[in-house]
N, C-alpha and C positions, 0 to 999 in steps of 0.2 A: 480540518478539511483537506482533502487531497483530490487530485485528478485521477480518473479511472478510464481505462480504455480496453476494450475487447473487440478486435476487428475494427470496424468503422464506428462502433458505438462509443461515444465519449460522454462522461458524466462527472459531476462533483459528488464526492462521497464523504461521509463522516468516518473518521478513523476511531475505532473503539479501543483497540490495543495495538501497541507497536513495540517490537523488539528488533534486535539486529537481524534475526532470522525469519520473523513472521509478523503478520498483522491481521487484525480482524476489522472489517469495514461493514458499514450499513450500505447495502446495495439493493436497489429496487429490481434490478435485473437479477435473474437466478442462473448464473453460469454453472455448468456441470463440473463436478469434481474432476480434476485432471486438466481443466481448461487453462490456457495461458492468458494472463491479463497483464496490464501495465499500470503501475501506480506512480503518480508524480506527487511527491511531497514538496511543501513550500521550499523554494530555494535550491532544489535538486533536480537532476535529470530524471527521466522516467526509468523505472526499475521493473524488470519482469518478475512475475510471481506465478505460482501454480495454485489453483484453487484446490484446497484439501478437503473442505466440507462446506455445506450450506446449512444454516439453521434459521429458518424463517427468512428475515431479510439480512442476516449477518453471514458474510462470506469469510471463511478462514483461509488465509493465504500463506504460502511459504515462498520467500524470496529465492530466486535462482542463485543469487550471490549475496551473502550477508553484508550488512553495512559495517563500516569501521565503527568501533565503540564511540569515538569522539564525534562522529557525524550523527549518530543516533542520539547522543546526549544533547547536541546542539539543536536538533529538531525538536526533541521532547521538551527542552527547557527554553525554547524560543531564542536561541543565540545563533541561528543560521547566518544572519547578516555579518556577524563578527568573524566568520571564517573566510569571507571574501576579501 
């Protein structure tokens, strides 16, 4: 689960895939390709991403700046609190 924001619209979304560079989320809103959105993963600050494509309710995003490998491992394996 992650936070999602585009403009004033805020929502909770399910993260389907996550890497240092990109993510796929289930999003009931259908932002256009090229739109800037913000994703907030548990324990982290918001991160900007660009919508690359929409397939049904799945939005494929590319992060403006990639995550450090240790941070993405901590998020994926649920160790985010151990970094604080």
